[in-house]
N, C-alpha and C positions, 0 to 999 in steps of 0.2 A: 716094742722092738727094742728099745734100749735095755730093758731089763733081761731079755733072752740073751743078748750079745755079751760076751765076757768083757769083763773090764780091761780097758785097755791099759797098758802101763804107762805110767807118768813118764811124759816126755822129758828127755834131757834138754836142758837148756841149750838152745842152739849156739852154736859158736857164731860169732860174727862174720867170719869170712864166707861159709858156704852159704847163708841167707840171701845174700844178694843175688847170686844166680837164680834162685828158686823165684824171687820176686820178678826178676827179669823174664824168666820163663812163663809165670803167672799173667802179664800184662798185655802180651799180644792177643790173647783170647778174650780179654775183656774189651780190648778197644776195637776188635772186630765185632763184637756185638754192638758196641756202641756205635759203631760206623753203620752197621746193617740197621740199627733202629733209626740212625740219623737219615740214611739213605730211604728207609721205608717211609719215614715221616715226611721227608722231602718229596718223595714219590706221591705220597698221599695228599700232600698239599699242593703238589704239582697238578695231580689228577683232580683235586677239588677245586683248584684255581682253574684247570681246563674246563671243568664241567661248568663252573660258574661263568667263565668266558663264554663258552659256548652258548650257554643260556642267555647270557647277555648279548652275544652276537645274533642269536636267534630273535631275541627282543628287538635288537636294533634293525635287524633285517625286515621284520614284521613292521616296524615302525617307519622304516624307509620305504616298505611297499606301500604301507597306507599313505605315507607323505608323498610318494611317487604318484599313487593313484588320485589323492587330493590335488597334487600339482597338475597332473594331466586334466581332471576334471575343471580345475581352475583355469588351466590354460584354454581349454576348449570354451568355457565361459568367458574367460578374457577375450579370446578372439570374437565371440560372438558379440560381447560388450563393445569390443573394438570396431567391429562393423557397424553396430547400431551407433556407437559414437561418431563413426565416418559419416553415417547417412545422417545423423542429427546435425554434424558439422557442416555437411553440404546443404541441408535444409536450413540451418542457421545462416549460412553465408547468403544463400539465396535471398532468405528474408532480410538480411541485414543490407543486401543490395537493393532491395526493394524499399526497405525503410529509408535508406540513405536517400534515395530517390525521392521518395515522398516527403523526407525531411527537407531536401534542396527544394522541392517545390513549396512546401508549407513556408519555408525562410524567404523564398522569393515572393511569395503571396504576402508574407509579413512586411518585407521591405516595401512592397508596392503599397500595401495598405498604409503603412508608416508615412511614406513618401505622400500618399492622397491626403492623409489626415493633416500632415505638415503643410501641404500645399492648401487644403481648405482654411486651416487656422490662419495660415500666412495671407491668403488672398481673400479673406472674408471682408475686410475692408476695401480691398480693390474691387471686389464685385459690387459692393455697395456704392462705391464711387461711379464704378461704369454704368450700373443701372439708373443712379441718379441722372448721371450726365445724359443717357439715352433718353430717359423721359423728359428732359428738359429741352433737349433738341427737338424731339417730337412736338413739344408744347409750342416751341417757337415756330415751327412750320405751321402748326395750326393757327397761330396768332396771326402769321403772315397772310395766310389764306382767308381767315375770318375778318382781317382788320380790327380785332379785339384783343384787350390784354388780359381778358378773363382766362383763357388756358394757360398762360404764362405763370399769373398769379396763383391759380390753383396748383399748377406742377411745383412752384417755388414753396408754397405752404406744405404740401406732401414731403418734399426733400427736407425742409426743416424738421418735420416730425420725425421722419426716420433718422436724420442725423442725432435728435435729440435722444430718441431710443438707443441709438447706438453708444452714446457716450463716450466717444473718442476725443481725446484732447487735442490729437493733431488734426482733426477735422473742424476745430473751431474756427479757422479761417474762412472755410467753406461756409459756415453758418453766418459769418459776419458779410461776406460777399452776398450770399442770399438775401441777407436784411437790407443791406444798401440797394440791391436791384429791386427788391419789393418797393421800397419807398420811392425809388425813381420811376417805376412803373406806375404806381398810384398817383404820383403827381404829374404824369405825362399826358398832354392832350392828343388823343387819338379821334380819328373820324369814325363816327358811329355808323358803320356800314350797315348793319341791320335796319336800324331806323331810317337811313337814308333809302334803302332799297323798298322799304315799305312806303313811304312818301312817293317814290318813283312809280310803283306799282298803282297808287291810288290815282296819280296824274295820268298814267295810261289809260285807266278806266274812265276818267273824266273827258278824254279828248272828244269822244264821240258826242258829248253834250255841250261842246263849247260853240257859241254861234260864231260863224264867219262874218267879215265886214260886210259883204254885199248880200247878206241874207235880208228878208223883209222884216223891218222892225218890229218887234213883238208888240209895241203900243198901238200901231194902226190895226194889227190883228185883233188886239183886246178891245179896240173901239168899237168894231163891228158889231160883236154880240151885244154891247151895251146900247147902241143905237137901235139894234133889232129888239132889245127887251124895253126900250122906253115907250112910255105911254103913246099910242097911236094918235096923231092930231086929227083935227076935223078933216074930213075928206076935202081934198083940193081938186081944182080941175085938172082933168087928164093932162093937159100940156104942161102943168107945173110939176106934175108927178114924173112925166117924161122928161123933162129938163133936169130934174134932181137926179134921176137915175143916171143920165149921161153924165152929169158933173161928177157924180160919185166913181163912175166907172173911169174918168179921166183921171181923177185923183189918185185912183188905184194904178194906173199906168205910168204915171209920172211921178218920180220923186226927185226932189232936190236935196242933195248931201254934199258935204265937203269931202273931197277927194285927196287924202295924204298919200295914199299908197295906189297909184293908178293900175298897177299889175294886180293887185288884190281885188280891186273892183271890176276888173275885166276877167277875173277868174269865172270860167264856165262852171254851171251846176254839176255836170257830170265829173269835173275834176276835184269836187270838194271832197270825194271818197279817197283819192290819192293824196290829198292834202292831209287829211286826218291821218293816214297810215304812215306818211312821211313823218308827221310829228310824232307818232308812236316809235317809229324806228330811231328817231333821234333820242328819245327817252331811253328806249332799250339800249342805245349805244352808251348813255349815261351809266346805266345799270352794269353793262359788261366792263365799263372801264373801272368802275368801283370794285368789282369782283377781281379784276386783274391788278388792283393797286396802282393803277394809272391815273393819279389824281388830276395831273395837268390836262390829260385828255378828257376826263371826266369834267373838268372845269369847263373847258372848250365845248363840249357836247352841251352842257347846260346852257352856256351862252347862246349857242346857236338855236336851241329850242326855244329860249326866252325872245330872241329876235324874231323867229317865226311866228311866235305867238302873238306878240305886238304887231306883226305886219299883216298876218291874214286873218286874225280874230278879232272880234268886235272888242275894243278896250273898255267900252261903257258898260258891258255886261259884268254881272258879279260874279258869274261862274269864271270868266277870263281874269277878272281881277283877283279871284281866289287862287286859281292856277298860277297867275304871274307870283304871287305871294309865295307859294309854296315852292316854285323854282328859285325864288330869291333865298329863301331859306337853305334849300339844297345848296345852293352855290355858296352860302356863307360856311355851311357844314363841312363841304370838302376842302380838306387841307391838304398840305403838301408834306406833311410831316409823316413819316412812317413809324411802324411798330417799334418801339426801343428793343434794343438787343440786349442780352444779359452776359456780356462778355467777360465781366468780372467774375460772376459765378462760374462760368465755363474754364475760365483760366485757374481758379482756385481749386476746381475739380481735376483739371489735367495736372497740376502740381501734387495734389493729394495722391493721384493714382501712379504718378512717378515715384512718389516717395514708398508706396506700398509695394511697388514692383522692385525697388532697390532693395528692400528688406527680405 
């Protein structure tokens, strides 16, 4: 196209004055294009930013919707969990109340058990002392009833063994008192009541065999069989035999004895039974007095029985002499001394019990 068009004439150099108005006329058109382009670019950028903002808002809305849905689900789940938590809290509160009550009961039982253990550990010595004291008092009562110191000696030995096993230094005084009372009991002279009762029972059995003073002497009764057993002499005349028989009968009817106790000689045969029973009663009174530990009454009853023996029974008989000897032995063995008491041991036990109770 440039080859077909005619050559343009060479332009004349512009003059400086008219060129400025042409440039001024040419700038408004270029600036409008630039403004339009700028506006288009701005509009495009605004549109693009609007689109991007819309997309972002859509994403944000979707995210908010999802979060809202999640939040609603979480809220529902939270409410369910809250209800479960409330139920669990109520159950826990109820269990806590039950556990607290049980804990209080266990604490109370533990306190009681501790008190019991402390009481047992604290009162072990006290119980030992009280037990020993009860055993000794019972043994003292038995000794007073039997008149023998053997129950007291046995109880003191047992108490000393128990105290030795306990090995408590503060009970040493009790052991010392027990040893002192034991020595005193062993050296004490006490009436042998069982031996005396056996002697009295033997005397009661012998009363029925004792001969009374007015009985026929055993010598004359023994001579009759000897005479009958003697060889028969030569036959004598009948009148001599009759004379001898009459004299023999006369000798049997008449006795010459010395009368020291007239009332004993005048005792009727049917009263001998009552005499023997009265003698038995006197001896039984002696027995009862010994069992009651009334030694003075026993001595008086023994003296009364001895007086009745010498008064109504034959003093020349061996049985009477043996009975009199036994009565003298009983009279000698009956003493006025009582069973010794163990006051020192009981006082030591009382002091030990007071010390244990104070601790």
